[in-house]
Backbone as JSON Lines, residues from 0, in Angstrom:
{"i":0,"aa":"M","n":[25.01,17.15,3.3],"ca":[25.81,17.62,2.59],"c":[25.76,17.21,1.18]}
{"i":1,"aa":"T","n":[24.51,17.56,0.35],"ca":[24.56,17.18,-0.83],"c":[23.87,18.59,-1.87]}
{"i":2,"aa":"L","n":[23.54,18.52,-2.95],"ca":[22.73,19.63,-3.64],"c":[22.23,20.72,-3.16]}
{"i":3,"aa":"D","n":[21.05,20.2,-2.12],"ca":[20.4,21.07,-1.25],"c":[21.02,21.23,0.01]}
{"i":4,"aa":"A","n":[22.23,21.22,0.34],"ca":[22.97,21.41,1.58],"c":[24.02,22.04,1.44]}
{"i":5,"aa":"S","n":[24.91,22.23,2.45],"ca":[26.44,22.55,2.03],"c":[27.33,21.74,1.4]}
{"i":6,"aa":"P","n":[27.98,22.2,0.63],"ca":[28.96,21.35,-0.31],"c":[29.78,20.22,0.91]}
{"i":7,"aa":"M","n":[30.41,19.31,0.3],"ca":[31.05,17.93,0.94],"c":[32.47,18.47,0.73]}
{"i":8,"aa":"P","n":[33.02,18.29,1.9],"ca":[34.7,18.38,1.88],"c":[35.16,17.75,0.89]}
{"i":9,"aa":"P","n":[36.3,17.96,0.23],"ca":[36.87,17.16,-0.77],"c":[37.34,15.77,-0.48]}
{"i":10,"aa":"A","n":[37.98,15.7,0.99],"ca":[38.55,14.53,1.37],"c":[37.19,13.71,1.48]}
{"i":11,"aa":"L","n":[36.13,14.18,1.63],"ca":[35.15,13.27,2.07],"c":[34.54,12.74,0.79]}
{"i":12,"aa":"I","n":[34.63,13.72,-0.52],"ca":[34.35,13.29,-1.52],"c":[34.83,12.12,-2.07]}
{"i":13,"aa":"E","n":[36.47,12.34,-1.95],"ca":[37.25,11.32,-2.32],"c":[37.06,10.03,-1.62]}
{"i":14,"aa":"R","n":[36.95,10.15,-0.59],"ca":[36.21,8.77,0.03],"c":[34.74,7.93,-0.59]}
{"i":15,"aa":"L","n":[34.01,8.81,-0.83],"ca":[32.76,8.41,-1.11],"c":[32.93,7.85,-2.86]}
{"i":16,"aa":"R","n":[33.97,8.21,-3.57],"ca":[34.08,7.87,-4.8],"c":[34.42,6.42,-4.57]}
{"i":17,"aa":"R","n":[35.29,5.75,-3.63],"ca":[35.76,4.31,-3.76],"c":[34.37,3.46,-3.0]}
{"i":18,"aa":"V","n":[33.2,4.18,-2.41],"ca":[32.21,3.07,-1.74],"c":[31.77,2.27,-3.06]}
{"i":19,"aa":"R","n":[31.74,1.03,-2.79],"ca":[31.09,0.15,-3.5],"c":[29.89,-0.78,-2.87]}
{"i":20,"aa":"L","n":[29.68,-0.65,-1.42],"ca":[28.84,-1.03,-0.74],"c":[28.31,-0.04,0.17]}
{"i":21,"aa":"L","n":[26.83,0.24,0.24],"ca":[26.27,0.95,1.17],"c":[25.63,0.3,2.13]}
{"i":22,"aa":"A","n":[26.13,0.21,3.39],"ca":[25.32,-0.77,4.72],"c":[24.83,0.31,5.38]}
{"i":23,"aa":"L","n":[23.38,0.02,5.89],"ca":[22.62,0.62,6.77],"c":[22.17,-0.11,8.05]}
{"i":24,"aa":"D","n":[21.94,0.64,8.72],"ca":[21.12,0.16,9.97],"c":[19.64,0.65,9.74]}
{"i":25,"aa":"V","n":[18.83,-0.06,10.23],"ca":[17.14,0.09,9.87],"c":[16.68,1.12,10.83]}
{"i":26,"aa":"D","n":[16.26,0.76,12.36],"ca":[15.6,1.81,12.73],"c":[16.77,2.72,13.33]}
{"i":27,"aa":"G","n":[16.13,4.08,13.33],"ca":[16.49,5.16,13.34],"c":[17.36,6.13,12.18]}
{"i":28,"aa":"V","n":[17.51,5.13,10.59],"ca":[17.93,5.49,9.83],"c":[17.09,5.2,8.77]}
{"i":29,"aa":"L","n":[16.56,3.92,8.33],"ca":[15.59,4.23,7.5],"c":[14.15,4.4,8.08]}
{"i":30,"aa":"T","n":[14.11,3.76,9.23],"ca":[12.83,4.56,9.87],"c":[13.17,5.73,11.08]}
{"i":31,"aa":"D","n":[12.2,6.23,11.42],"ca":[12.41,7.19,12.74],"c":[12.83,6.8,13.7]}
{"i":32,"aa":"G","n":[12.89,5.25,13.88],"ca":[13.23,4.81,15.1],"c":[12.14,4.2,16.44]}
{"i":33,"aa":"R","n":[11.07,4.87,15.9],"ca":[10.09,4.51,16.85],"c":[9.57,2.94,16.38]}
{"i":34,"aa":"L","n":[9.09,2.15,17.39],"ca":[8.58,0.76,17.16],"c":[7.07,0.99,17.75]}
{"i":35,"aa":"E","n":[6.18,0.4,16.68],"ca":[4.94,0.6,16.85],"c":[4.08,-1.06,17.07]}
{"i":36,"aa":"F","n":[3.72,-1.19,18.22],"ca":[2.97,-2.78,18.19],"c":[1.72,-2.64,18.4]}
{"i":37,"aa":"Q","n":[0.99,-3.34,17.38],"ca":[-0.1,-3.87,17.12],"c":[-0.97,-4.95,18.33]}
{"i":38,"aa":"A","n":[-2.14,-4.31,18.74],"ca":[-2.8,-5.25,19.65],"c":[-2.95,-6.82,19.48]}
{"i":39,"aa":"D","n":[-2.52,-7.01,18.06],"ca":[-2.62,-8.43,17.55],"c":[-1.17,-9.23,17.61]}
{"i":40,"aa":"G","n":[-0.32,-8.14,18.15],"ca":[1.08,-8.94,18.27],"c":[1.93,-8.28,17.02]}
{"i":41,"aa":"G","n":[1.39,-7.79,16.01],"ca":[2.04,-7.43,14.92],"c":[2.88,-5.92,15.19]}
{"i":42,"aa":"E","n":[3.7,-5.8,14.19],"ca":[4.59,-4.62,14.39],"c":[4.48,-3.9,13.26]}
{"i":43,"aa":"A","n":[4.28,-2.5,13.21],"ca":[4.32,-1.5,12.07],"c":[5.55,-0.62,12.27]}
{"i":44,"aa":"K","n":[5.78,-0.65,10.73],"ca":[7.29,0.45,10.78],"c":[6.72,1.28,9.3]}
{"i":45,"aa":"A","n":[7.34,2.72,9.28],"ca":[7.19,3.61,8.34],"c":[8.37,3.59,7.73]}
{"i":46,"aa":"F","n":[8.49,3.78,6.17],"ca":[9.56,3.98,5.55],"c":[9.21,4.97,4.51]}
{"i":47,"aa":"H","n":[10.34,5.84,4.12],"ca":[10.05,7.02,3.43],"c":[10.41,6.44,2.01]}
{"i":48,"aa":"T","n":[9.4,7.19,0.9],"ca":[9.57,6.77,-0.71],"c":[10.94,7.3,-0.9]}
{"i":49,"aa":"L","n":[11.31,8.41,-0.53],"ca":[12.55,9.2,-0.93],"c":[13.7,8.17,-0.83]}
{"i":50,"aa":"D","n":[13.65,7.43,0.59],"ca":[14.87,6.59,0.88],"c":[15.06,5.61,-0.38]}
{"i":51,"aa":"G","n":[13.74,4.86,-0.35],"ca":[13.66,3.69,-1.11],"c":[13.83,3.93,-3.01]}
{"i":52,"aa":"H","n":[13.87,4.98,-3.26],"ca":[14.45,5.46,-4.54],"c":[15.59,5.8,-4.53]}
{"i":53,"aa":"G","n":[16.17,6.39,-3.66],"ca":[17.56,6.53,-3.55],"c":[18.43,5.25,-3.47]}
{"i":54,"aa":"I","n":[17.89,4.16,-2.88],"ca":[18.43,2.88,-2.72],"c":[18.32,2.24,-4.24]}
{"i":55,"aa":"K","n":[17.54,2.73,-4.83],"ca":[17.38,1.83,-6.48],"c":[18.18,2.61,-7.01]}
{"i":56,"aa":"L","n":[18.4,4.05,-7.06],"ca":[19.53,4.7,-7.67],"c":[20.84,3.96,-7.51]}
{"i":57,"aa":"V","n":[21.01,4.0,-6.53],"ca":[22.6,3.61,-6.18],"c":[22.88,2.09,-6.51]}
{"i":58,"aa":"Q","n":[21.58,1.32,-6.46],"ca":[21.97,-0.26,-6.89],"c":[21.93,-0.13,-8.76]}
{"i":59,"aa":"R","n":[21.18,0.67,-9.19],"ca":[21.52,0.64,-10.84],"c":[22.87,1.48,-11.09]}
{"i":60,"aa":"A","n":[23.68,2.21,-10.23],"ca":[24.77,2.59,-10.7],"c":[26.19,1.66,-10.04]}
{"i":61,"aa":"G","n":[25.41,0.52,-9.48],"ca":[26.55,-0.66,-9.29],"c":[26.84,-0.72,-8.01]}
{"i":62,"aa":"I","n":[26.34,0.25,-7.15],"ca":[26.76,0.13,-5.29],"c":[25.68,-0.83,-4.84]}
{"i":63,"aa":"Q","n":[26.2,-1.84,-4.11],"ca":[25.48,-2.61,-3.5],"c":[25.14,-2.05,-2.18]}
{"i":64,"aa":"V","n":[23.74,-2.67,-1.65],"ca":[23.03,-2.19,-0.51],"c":[22.81,-3.56,0.63]}
{"i":65,"aa":"A","n":[23.36,-3.16,1.78],"ca":[22.94,-4.06,2.67],"c":[22.13,-3.41,4.07]}
{"i":66,"aa":"L","n":[21.28,-4.34,4.65],"ca":[20.9,-3.8,5.51],"c":[21.49,-4.85,6.91]}
{"i":67,"aa":"I","n":[21.85,-3.89,7.81],"ca":[22.29,-4.78,9.12],"c":[21.72,-4.2,10.1]}
{"i":68,"aa":"T","n":[20.88,-4.94,11.07],"ca":[19.73,-4.32,11.88],"c":[19.73,-5.48,13.01]}
{"i":69,"aa":"G","n":[19.82,-4.8,14.22],"ca":[19.4,-5.68,15.53],"c":[18.21,-6.15,16.04]}
{"i":70,"aa":"R","n":[16.98,-6.22,15.07],"ca":[15.79,-6.46,15.18],"c":[15.48,-7.6,14.11]}
{"i":71,"aa":"D","n":[14.73,-8.36,14.45],"ca":[14.35,-9.16,13.25],"c":[13.01,-9.01,12.96]}
{"i":72,"aa":"S","n":[12.6,-8.18,11.91],"ca":[11.27,-8.02,11.55],"c":[10.61,-8.3,10.27]}
{"i":73,"aa":"P","n":[9.82,-8.96,10.15],"ca":[9.11,-9.15,8.93],"c":[8.86,-7.82,7.68]}
{"i":74,"aa":"M","n":[8.56,-6.87,8.35],"ca":[8.36,-5.53,7.74],"c":[9.67,-5.31,6.92]}
{"i":75,"aa":"V","n":[10.92,-5.48,7.51],"ca":[12.3,-5.11,6.93],"c":[12.31,-6.13,6.14]}
{"i":76,"aa":"S","n":[11.91,-7.3,6.16],"ca":[12.18,-8.31,5.21],"c":[11.24,-8.12,3.87]}
{"i":77,"aa":"R","n":[10.19,-7.45,4.23],"ca":[9.22,-6.96,2.78],"c":[10.12,-6.03,2.14]}
{"i":78,"aa":"R","n":[10.63,-4.9,2.92],"ca":[10.85,-3.6,2.25],"c":[12.01,-3.87,1.77]}
{"i":79,"aa":"A","n":[12.83,-4.98,2.2],"ca":[14.4,-5.25,1.37],"c":[13.67,-5.73,-0.11]}
{"i":80,"aa":"A","n":[13.0,-6.8,0.2],"ca":[12.53,-7.6,-1.1],"c":[12.15,-6.67,-2.13]}
{"i":81,"aa":"A","n":[11.07,-5.58,-1.59],"ca":[10.29,-4.79,-2.5],"c":[11.54,-3.81,-3.44]}
{"i":82,"aa":"L","n":[12.7,-3.78,-2.52],"ca":[14.06,-2.76,-3.28],"c":[14.99,-3.48,-3.54]}
{"i":83,"aa":"G","n":[14.72,-4.95,-3.66],"ca":[15.87,-5.73,-4.16],"c":[17.0,-5.46,-3.72]}
{"i":84,"aa":"I","n":[17.1,-5.61,-2.25],"ca":[18.3,-5.81,-1.5],"c":[18.42,-6.88,-1.07]}
{"i":85,"aa":"Q","n":[19.77,-7.61,-1.59],"ca":[20.2,-8.75,-1.48],"c":[20.66,-9.27,0.0]}
{"i":86,"aa":"H","n":[21.53,-8.0,0.44],"ca":[22.31,-8.39,1.8],"c":[21.2,-8.02,2.86]}
{"i":87,"aa":"L","n":[20.77,-9.01,3.55],"ca":[19.63,-8.32,4.43],"c":[20.18,-9.11,5.7]}
{"i":88,"aa":"H","n":[20.53,-8.71,6.84],"ca":[21.05,-9.25,7.9],"c":[20.47,-8.72,9.34]}
{"i":89,"aa":"Q","n":[19.49,-9.69,10.03],"ca":[18.59,-9.18,10.87],"c":[18.83,-10.0,12.22]}
{"i":90,"aa":"G","n":[18.62,-9.54,13.57],"ca":[19.32,-9.77,14.26],"c":[20.57,-9.8,15.19]}
{"i":91,"aa":"I","n":[21.11,-8.83,14.6],"ca":[22.75,-8.75,14.47],"c":[22.76,-8.15,15.79]}
{"i":92,"aa":"E","n":[23.36,-8.65,16.76],"ca":[23.83,-7.5,17.8],"c":[25.24,-7.08,17.61]}
{"i":93,"aa":"K","n":[26.04,-7.66,17.21],"ca":[27.54,-7.15,17.05],"c":[27.64,-6.98,15.46]}
{"i":94,"aa":"K","n":[27.45,-5.74,14.95],"ca":[27.39,-5.63,13.41],"c":[28.82,-5.42,12.52]}
{"i":95,"aa":"L","n":[29.45,-5.28,13.39],"ca":[30.97,-5.6,12.94],"c":[31.45,-6.64,12.04]}
{"i":96,"aa":"P","n":[31.41,-7.81,12.67],"ca":[31.58,-8.86,12.36],"c":[30.96,-9.49,11.21]}
{"i":97,"aa":"T","n":[29.75,-8.9,11.29],"ca":[28.7,-9.35,9.93],"c":[29.24,-8.58,8.83]}
{"i":98,"aa":"L","n":[29.59,-7.17,9.03],"ca":[30.23,-6.42,7.77],"c":[31.15,-6.93,7.35]}
{"i":99,"aa":"H","n":[32.25,-7.33,8.21],"ca":[33.43,-8.17,7.92],"c":[33.32,-9.01,6.97]}
{"i":100,"aa":"Q","n":[32.27,-10.05,7.21],"ca":[32.04,-11.37,6.32],"c":[31.33,-11.08,5.13]}
{"i":101,"aa":"L","n":[30.6,-9.93,5.1],"ca":[29.94,-9.35,3.74],"c":[31.43,-8.94,3.09]}
{"i":102,"aa":"C","n":[32.06,-7.94,3.58],"ca":[32.76,-7.59,2.73],"c":[33.99,-8.58,2.25]}
{"i":103,"aa":"Q","n":[34.27,-9.49,2.78],"ca":[34.72,-10.91,2.71],"c":[34.06,-11.66,1.25]}
{"i":104,"aa":"R","n":[32.81,-11.74,1.68],"ca":[32.0,-12.57,0.35],"c":[32.09,-11.6,-0.78]}
{"i":105,"aa":"L","n":[31.97,-10.21,-0.57],"ca":[31.82,-9.31,-1.87],"c":[33.37,-8.91,-2.73]}
{"i":106,"aa":"E","n":[34.24,-9.38,-1.83],"ca":[35.69,-8.92,-2.36],"c":[35.91,-7.54,-2.16]}
{"i":107,"aa":"L","n":[35.57,-6.94,-1.11],"ca":[35.81,-5.82,-0.84],"c":[36.49,-5.47,0.58]}
{"i":108,"aa":"D","n":[36.96,-4.36,0.64],"ca":[37.77,-4.13,1.92],"c":[36.79,-3.0,2.51]}
{"i":109,"aa":"L","n":[37.03,-2.29,3.85],"ca":[36.28,-1.55,4.65],"c":[36.27,-0.1,4.22]}
{"i":110,"aa":"A","n":[37.33,0.07,3.14],"ca":[37.63,1.74,2.61],"c":[36.61,1.78,1.54]}
{"i":111,"aa":"Q","n":[36.02,0.55,1.23],"ca":[34.89,0.7,-0.27],"c":[33.3,0.6,0.77]}
{"i":112,"aa":"V","n":[33.63,0.79,1.78],"ca":[32.2,1.01,2.64],"c":[31.69,1.71,3.11]}
{"i":113,"aa":"A","n":[30.49,2.42,2.77],"ca":[29.68,3.63,3.59],"c":[28.67,2.95,4.65]}
{"i":114,"aa":"Y","n":[28.97,3.04,5.81],"ca":[28.15,2.68,6.83],"c":[27.1,4.06,7.46]}
{"i":115,"aa":"C","n":[25.79,3.57,7.55],"ca":[24.92,4.53,8.38],"c":[24.34,3.85,9.48]}
{"i":116,"aa":"G","n":[24.58,4.36,10.57],"ca":[23.87,4.23,11.77],"c":[23.67,4.98,12.8]}
{"i":117,"aa":"D","n":[23.41,4.86,13.77],"ca":[22.58,5.88,15.06],"c":[22.62,5.44,16.32]}
{"i":118,"aa":"D","n":[22.97,4.36,16.65],"ca":[23.3,3.95,18.15],"c":[24.39,3.03,18.39]}
{"i":119,"aa":"L","n":[24.56,2.61,19.7],"ca":[26.07,2.02,20.12],"c":[25.96,0.79,19.07]}
{"i":120,"aa":"P","n":[25.27,0.26,18.75],"ca":[25.87,-1.44,18.04],"c":[26.51,-0.95,16.61]}
{"i":121,"aa":"D","n":[26.31,0.47,16.36],"ca":[26.49,1.12,14.99],"c":[28.09,1.44,15.21]}
{"i":122,"aa":"L","n":[28.56,1.74,16.04],"ca":[29.6,2.54,16.42],"c":[30.72,2.09,15.85]}
{"i":123,"aa":"A","n":[31.08,1.0,16.09],"ca":[32.34,0.2,15.42],"c":[32.39,0.34,13.93]}
{"i":124,"aa":"P","n":[31.17,-0.06,13.41],"ca":[31.0,0.22,11.93],"c":[31.36,1.27,11.25]}
{"i":125,"aa":"I","n":[30.9,2.47,12.04],"ca":[30.92,3.81,11.72],"c":[32.2,3.8,11.84]}
{"i":126,"aa":"H","n":[32.92,3.75,12.72],"ca":[34.28,4.1,13.12],"c":[35.31,3.59,11.94]}
{"i":127,"aa":"Q","n":[35.05,2.37,11.42],"ca":[36.02,1.7,10.96],"c":[35.66,1.38,9.3]}
{"i":128,"aa":"A","n":[34.51,1.76,8.61],"ca":[34.12,2.19,7.12],"c":[34.53,3.01,6.65]}
{"i":129,"aa":"G","n":[34.89,2.97,5.42],"ca":[35.73,3.95,4.61],"c":[35.01,5.35,4.89]}
{"i":130,"aa":"V","n":[33.52,5.62,4.85],"ca":[32.88,6.31,5.41],"c":[31.92,5.84,6.36]}
{"i":131,"aa":"G","n":[32.15,6.93,7.52],"ca":[31.15,6.29,8.53],"c":[30.03,7.56,8.66]}
{"i":132,"aa":"I","n":[28.73,7.63,8.72],"ca":[27.56,7.97,8.86],"c":[26.66,8.01,9.57]}
{"i":133,"aa":"S","n":[26.23,9.26,10.39],"ca":[25.13,8.93,11.29],"c":[23.86,10.11,10.58]}
{"i":134,"aa":"V","n":[22.87,10.03,11.54],"ca":[22.04,11.18,11.38],"c":[21.76,12.04,12.59]}
{"i":135,"aa":"P","n":[21.11,13.08,12.38],"ca":[20.88,14.41,13.31],"c":[20.54,13.67,14.95]}
{"i":136,"aa":"G","n":[19.54,12.68,15.07],"ca":[18.89,12.19,15.96],"c":[19.67,11.17,16.66]}
{"i":137,"aa":"A","n":[20.9,10.67,16.31],"ca":[22.18,9.75,16.97],"c":[22.24,10.56,17.96]}
{"i":138,"aa":"P","n":[22.83,10.02,19.26],"ca":[23.53,10.85,20.21],"c":[25.2,11.29,19.99]}
{"i":139,"aa":"S","n":[25.07,12.44,20.69],"ca":[26.5,13.02,20.0],"c":[27.75,12.18,20.04]}
{"i":140,"aa":"Y","n":[27.81,11.07,21.18],"ca":[28.8,10.21,21.08],"c":[28.98,9.44,20.17]}
{"i":141,"aa":"I","n":[27.9,9.17,19.56],"ca":[27.75,8.1,18.09],"c":[28.36,9.4,16.93]}
{"i":142,"aa":"R","n":[27.69,10.5,16.81],"ca":[28.03,11.44,15.87],"c":[29.25,12.06,15.84]}
{"i":143,"aa":"Q","n":[29.81,11.96,16.68],"ca":[31.2,12.51,16.89],"c":[32.08,11.57,16.1]}
{"i":144,"aa":"H","n":[31.96,10.22,15.62],"ca":[32.79,9.18,15.23],"c":[32.49,9.12,13.84]}
{"i":145,"aa":"A","n":[31.41,9.74,13.47],"ca":[30.97,9.84,11.91],"c":[31.69,10.78,11.16]}
{"i":146,"aa":"D","n":[31.91,10.59,9.63],"ca":[32.7,11.24,8.94],"c":[31.53,12.23,8.31]}
{"i":147,"aa":"W","n":[30.49,12.03,8.2],"ca":[29.29,12.92,7.67],"c":[27.85,12.49,8.81]}
{"i":148,"aa":"V","n":[27.34,13.53,9.08],"ca":[26.26,13.36,9.79],"c":[24.88,14.2,8.9]}
{"i":149,"aa":"T","n":[24.07,13.35,8.41],"ca":[23.36,13.79,7.39],"c":[22.43,15.06,7.97]}
{"i":150,"aa":"E","n":[21.94,15.93,7.09],"ca":[21.13,17.19,7.35],"c":[19.68,16.41,7.76]}
{"i":151,"aa":"R","n":[19.27,15.34,6.83],"ca":[17.97,14.92,7.4],"c":[17.79,14.0,8.27]}
{"i":152,"aa":"E","n":[16.84,13.69,8.82],"ca":[16.59,12.93,10.16],"c":[16.47,11.31,9.67]}
{"i":153,"aa":"G","n":[16.78,10.23,10.26],"ca":[16.44,9.26,9.78],"c":[14.82,8.77,9.64]}
{"i":154,"aa":"G","n":[14.49,8.14,8.81],"ca":[13.12,7.79,8.39],"c":[12.69,9.09,7.6]}
{"i":155,"aa":"F","n":[13.39,10.3,7.38],"ca":[12.56,11.11,6.86],"c":[13.77,11.88,5.65]}
{"i":156,"aa":"G","n":[14.04,10.71,4.77],"ca":[15.07,11.16,3.85],"c":[16.39,10.75,3.81]}
{"i":157,"aa":"A","n":[17.05,10.68,5.06],"ca":[18.51,10.76,5.59],"c":[19.04,9.76,4.47]}
{"i":158,"aa":"V","n":[18.44,8.58,4.06],"ca":[19.15,7.59,3.28],"c":[19.19,8.03,1.65]}
{"i":159,"aa":"R","n":[18.36,8.74,1.51],"ca":[18.11,9.36,0.13],"c":[19.27,10.75,0.23]}
{"i":160,"aa":"E","n":[19.66,11.03,1.12],"ca":[20.56,12.26,1.14],"c":[22.06,11.45,0.85]}
{"i":161,"aa":"I","n":[22.21,10.33,1.53],"ca":[23.38,9.64,1.51],"c":[23.54,9.09,0.01]}
{"i":162,"aa":"C","n":[22.59,8.62,-0.5],"ca":[22.27,8.19,-2.18],"c":[22.74,9.06,-3.14]}
{"i":163,"aa":"D","n":[22.18,10.33,-2.82],"ca":[22.38,11.57,-3.73],"c":[23.79,11.75,-3.67]}
{"i":164,"aa":"G","n":[24.45,11.86,-2.21],"ca":[25.7,12.24,-2.32],"c":[26.82,11.36,-2.88]}
{"i":165,"aa":"L","n":[26.38,10.08,-2.69],"ca":[27.08,8.89,-3.26],"c":[27.23,9.15,-4.83]}
{"i":166,"aa":"L","n":[25.93,9.41,-5.61],"ca":[26.2,9.5,-6.64],"c":[26.71,10.81,-7.35]}
{"i":167,"aa":"Q","n":[26.58,11.75,-6.76],"ca":[27.45,13.01,-6.86],"c":[28.96,12.87,-7.2]}
{"i":168,"aa":"A","n":[29.34,12.29,-5.65],"ca":[30.58,12.14,-5.79],"c":[31.32,11.25,-6.72]}
{"i":169,"aa":"Q","n":[30.62,9.98,-7.15],"ca":[30.96,9.23,-8.45],"c":[30.64,9.7,-9.44]}
{"i":170,"aa":"G","n":[30.34,11.17,-9.67],"ca":[30.15,11.58,-11.19],"c":[28.89,10.86,-11.55]}
{"i":171,"aa":"R","n":[27.79,10.62,-11.18],"ca":[26.61,9.82,-11.8],"c":[25.65,10.56,-11.74]}
{"i":172,"aa":"W","n":[25.76,11.78,-10.9],"ca":[24.47,12.52,-10.93],"c":[23.67,13.09,-12.06]}
{"i":173,"aa":"D","n":[24.72,13.42,-12.95],"ca":[24.1,14.53,-14.06],"c":[23.26,13.13,-15.13]}
{"i":174,"aa":"A","n":[23.77,11.87,-14.84],"ca":[23.34,10.83,-15.79],"c":[21.94,10.56,-15.14]}
{"i":175,"aa":"V","n":[21.76,10.47,-13.91],"ca":[20.28,10.27,-13.2],"c":[19.73,11.13,-13.6]}
{"i":176,"aa":"L","n":[20.14,12.47,-13.58],"ca":[19.27,13.79,-14.11],"c":[18.7,13.66,-15.37]}
{"i":177,"aa":"D","n":[19.47,13.69,-16.19],"ca":[19.17,13.24,-17.58],"c":[18.24,12.26,-17.79]}
{"i":178,"aa":"T","n":[18.38,11.02,-17.19],"ca":[17.32,9.97,-17.62],"c":[15.99,10.16,-17.25]}
{"i":179,"aa":"Y","n":[15.75,10.86,-16.4],"ca":[14.48,11.8,-15.74],"c":[13.97,13.25,-16.45]}
{"i":180,"aa":"L","n":[15.0,13.92,-16.62],"ca":[14.48,14.99,-17.45],"c":[14.11,14.64,-18.98]}
{"i":181,"aa":"H","n":[14.58,13.56,-19.56],"ca":[14.15,12.96,-20.89],"c":[13.16,11.83,-20.79]}
{"i":182,"aa":"G","n":[12.59,11.84,-19.62],"ca":[11.4,10.36,-19.56],"c":[11.87,9.47,-19.82]}
{"i":183,"aa":"Q","n":[13.43,9.0,-19.77],"ca":[13.93,7.77,-19.57],"c":[13.32,6.56,-18.73]}
{"i":184,"aa":"A","n":[13.43,7.37,-17.51],"ca":[13.23,6.25,-16.18],"c":[11.92,5.39,-16.19]}
């Protein structure tokens, strides 16, 4: 529901305008959800560059980003560091209490949070966030609780779609385009 998809409903736009924190699950949202284990015991994950650039754009616009994931992965730590994500929570089975603690620390309420996830540990945050988001590959019982299901799959630009939508809803999209049109980025 961004520029290259169907228009956003006005009620969703209004809720996106209040967002000051974008909280994301990792596996199935920032990645395609597959886990690849190497013979040496290492792990590989693939992240999409579109998602990374979208995260940088929303951060420049003053929206904080958090990753809240059930797994603990050095690859996620590296990706978060590369993107300047300061709020990284790994090995979290119950995500809602972590989201509440983060909101308290940042002096935000849940109405100012957009949360994207794809599985049962994400259900409560999706349901209680100001804007609950999921991806097409999530089970239907997760998607039905989301305010927004992205057009793009997790790991293939879903997060960029969310970031672009946030910037558009908050009236910052034209400034982003102008920056790049005039070679100032």
